[in-house]
Every structure is written in structure tokens, then in C-alpha cells.
N, C-alpha and C positions, 0 to 999 in steps of 0.2 A: 504494500500500500504506500502511496506517495506521502511524503512528509508534508504536513500542513504548516506553512510559515505563519508567523505572527502577523496580525493585521497591519501593523506599522511597516512591515517589510513588503506588503503587497500594494500599498497605496503609493502612487507615483509622487515623487517629491515636488514641491512647489519650485518653479524655476527661479533662479537668482535674478537680480536686476541685470546682470551681465548677460545671462542667457536670454532674457526677454529682449534686451537691446539687440543682441545678435540675430534673434529670430525676426525682429521688426526690420532690421537692415536687409536680411535675406528676402523677406517678403517684398520690400520696396524694390530691390534689385530685380526680382522676378517680375513684378508688375510692370516695371519700366521695360524689361526685355520683351514681355508679351506685347506691349503696345508697339514696340519697335519692329517686331517680327510678324505681327498678326496678318498683315497684308501679303506676306510671302508664303503663308501656309494655306494649303487647300482646306476648305471646309466641306467635308464629305460625311454627311450624317446618314447616308444610305446604309442599310443593314444594321444600324444601331437600334437597340431596344428602346421602347418608349420610356421616358423618364431617365435615360442615360445622362451622365454628367459630361458627355463628350463636348457639348457646346461650351462648357466652362474650361475644358482642358485640351481642346483640339490643337492649340499652338504647341503644347508640350508633346502631344501624341504625334503630330505630323512634322515636327521640327527636323531639319537636316542635322547631320552630325556636326557640321560647321557651326550652325546656330546654337546647338547644345554646348559645343566647346566654348563659344562666346559667353553663354550663361555661366558655365563653370568657372571661366576665367574671371568674370565680373564678381561672382560670389567669393572667390578666393578660397584659401585653405580652410578646412573645417576646424 
């Protein structure tokens, strides 16, 4: 039988101010990148199930390797 860990070990920690700042920066870089590259990516919703979140993420899904490399470069090291 699997060991049951104490509740405090199963609850995710609250992010530090630094982690929140880093996440906010990454979100802003991603949003800017999406705006910059949205017109380059085809929007092909054919074959997607109803209610899919494809319209929210199609730029990420359809991005070229070069565009994704650009995003990775802008985000920088983790």
C-alpha cells in the first residue's frame, strides 16, 4: 500500500514574490510574442472538437521552430 504523506506535504507551496514576478514576466513575454507572430500562423480549426481551446493557443500549436526558438530566447534561462 502506498504511503500517505502528511497534508502539508501535499499542498503546493505559495509562490514567493520572486516566483510571481518571474511568472508575470514570462506571461508578458509570451503575450507580446503571440501578438507579434499571430498573423504568421495559420488558423485551422477544422477537425477540432467543439469547445476546444485551440483558438486560445493556435499560435503556440502552429508556430514554426524558428518562432518557438525566438520565444525561448526572449524568455531566457529558467
